[in-house]
N, C-alpha and C positions, 0 to 999 in steps of 0.2 A: 171281418177285419183281421189282418194279419198281426202276429206278435211283432215286437220290436226286432227280434232276431230274424224272423222271416222277412221283414221289410229290408233289413240290412243285406240279406242275401239277394233279394230282388233288385235292390238298388245297385249292388256290386255287379251282378250279372249284366244289368243294363249298361253300366259304365264300361265294363270290359268289352261288351259286344260293339260299342261304338269305336273301340280302338282297332278293330280289325274284323276277324271272322264273326258272323252272326251267331255261331255256336261257341260257347266258352268251355275250355277244358277244366276238369276238376283241379288240376295242378295249378292253373292260373287263379282259380277261384279261392283255393286254399291259401296261396301266397298273398293275394290281396286282402283276405280276411284275417290272416295270421292264425288260421286253424289247421289242424292236421287233416289229411285227405279222408281219413275214416269217418270223422265227425261230419265233414262236408257232404260226403255220400249219404250219410243217414238223413241230413237235412234235405238233401235233394229228393230223396224218396218221399219225404213228407210233403214237400212242395208238389211233387208229381201226383201224389194221391189227391191233393187239393185242386188238381188240374190247373196249376199256376204255371208249370214249366213242361217242356218236352226234354226228357233226359234219356240218353243212351250212353252206356258206359264207354263205348268206343268212339262215339261221335261227339259227345259233349252236352252242353246244356243250352236251351233256347227258351226265352220267355214267351208265354202265350199272350195274345193281344190284351186280355184283361190285366195280366200281370205287368205288362209293359206300361200301361197307363198308371197302375199303382206305383211302379218304380219311379216314373217320371214325376209324380206328385211329391214323393219323398225327396227327390233331387231338388224340386222347386222349393220345398220348405227349407231344406238344408242350405241352399245358396242364399235365400232371402234372409235367414237368420245370421248367416256369416256377414252379410252386408250390414244388417242392423247392428250387430255387435261391434263392428269396426266403425261405422259412420256415426252411430248414436251413443254408444257406450264407451268408445275409445279404446277397444281392444286392438292389438296389432294383428296383422295378417297371419302370423304364426301361432296366434292364440285362439282364433275363431273356430277352427275346424272341429277340435275335440268338443267344445261346447255345443256347437251346431249339431254334432252327432247325437246329443241327448235331446235337443229341442225339436229336431226334425220329426220325432215320433208323436208330437202333440197334435191331436186330431180335432180340435175344437172347430165346429162349423164356421166358415168364413174367416178364420184367423189368418190364413196365408194370403187371402185376397185383400184383407185389411192392411196387412203388413206391406204387401206389394204397393198398395195405394199410398200408404204413409211414406214409403221410400221414394215415391215418384215414378213407379213402374220401371225400375232399373232393368237393363239388359244383361249386365255382367256382375259376377260376384267379385270379392276382393282378389281372387287369383286369376281373373280373366275368363272364367268359365261362364257360358251363356246361362241365363236364368229362364227356365220355361215359364210362359204365361199360364193363365188359368185354363187355357185350352190345350196346353202341352206344346205350343209353338215357341220357338226361340231362334235367335240370330244364329245364322250358320255361315260364319266367315271362314275362309280357308287361310290358315297361316302356315309358315314354314318353321322348321327348327333352326335355331341359330347355328347349329353345327352344319347345316346345309348351305350356309351363305359363303360368299367368296370375298376376298380382300377388295376394298374399295366400295362395297355396298353400304348404303345408309338405311338404317332400320329403326323400327319402334318396338319396344318390348310390349307384347300384348297379353301374354298368358304364361302360366307355369304348369308343367306336367307333373309336378310333385308338390304335395302340400305338407310334407314332413316338416316338423319343427326345426330340425337342424338345417335343412335346405333353405327354408325361408329366412332363418336367422343369418345364414351365410350370405344370402342375397342382400339382406338389410345391412349387414356389416360393410358391404361394398357399395352402398347407396344404389343398388339396383332395384327398381320398382316399376310397376306397370306405367306405360306411357312415356318411358324414358327413351330419348333419341340417342342412338349410338352409331358409330362407324366402325366397320371391321378394317383394321389396319393390316393384319397379317396372320397367317396360320403356320404353326410349326410343323414341318413335314413329318417329324419323327412320331410325335404323339398327338397331333391334331389340336394342340393347345391354341386357343384363339386369342389374339391381341386386339382389344377393342378400346375405343376412346369415347368418353361421354362426360357431360357436366364440366367440361374444360379441365378435367383431371388428367394426370399423366396416364399413359397407356396402362390398361389393366389386363392381366392374363387370366383367362377362364379355361379350365380343363374341358376336355371333350365331354366328360360326364355331365358337367354343368351345362354346357351348350346344347346337349341333347334333351335337356329338360326345360329349355326356355323356347317359347314360340314367339315369333316376331313377324312384323308386317314390313315389307320392303317399301321404302319411301324415296322420294327425290328431293328431300328438303336440303 
C-alpha cells in the first residue's frame, strides 16, 4: 500500500496525463502539487524504485498499469466524498475539495462501494468530473471550453477545470452553476471577454481566463 503522499503523486500524474501527453513533465507535476522540482524528483525516484512509474529526466513521467489502477481508485474515492459532502452534509462546492483530499486516503474495505451505492451510483462529482465505478469505468463525454464558443450559440455549463476556492466562489457570486443554460451574446475582439446571458439576468461579462476554465455542452434549446 502506498503512503498518502505517494497516492497524491499517483493521482496527480494520472490527472495531468489525461489533459494531454501521456508523459507528464516534472515542471507540470511540481506546479500541480505546489512542491519544488527537487523534492518532486526525489519522490519520483522512490516511485520508480517501487516500479510504480516510468521516469526519465528528459522525457517525463508515466504511470505503470498497476499504478494507474491505484490512482483511479483514489480519484474515485475523492469524487465520491466530494459529492457526499455536498449532497448529504450541505457543504458548498468550493468547500468539498480540501476535505475530500483527506478522506480519499481512507482504505477501509468496501467503503467506496457502499458510499457509491448510498449516493445512487452517481456519474459526476460536484464540479462535473466523471466518477469512476468500481471497475474503473466512467462516463466519457466530450465537452468544449466556453472560450471556444461563438456568438449566438446556446450552451449548458457542464464542468469546471479549476476547483480553487477563489474561482468557485467567483462563479457562485455570479450564480454560475452546473446545468445552467446560457447564450453567448458577443465576444470583445480586444481581450476576448465574453458577454453571456442566463437566468433572465442582464448580460454578464466573463473574462477569457474564466471562459477557458468552464466546459460546456452545445444545445439547441
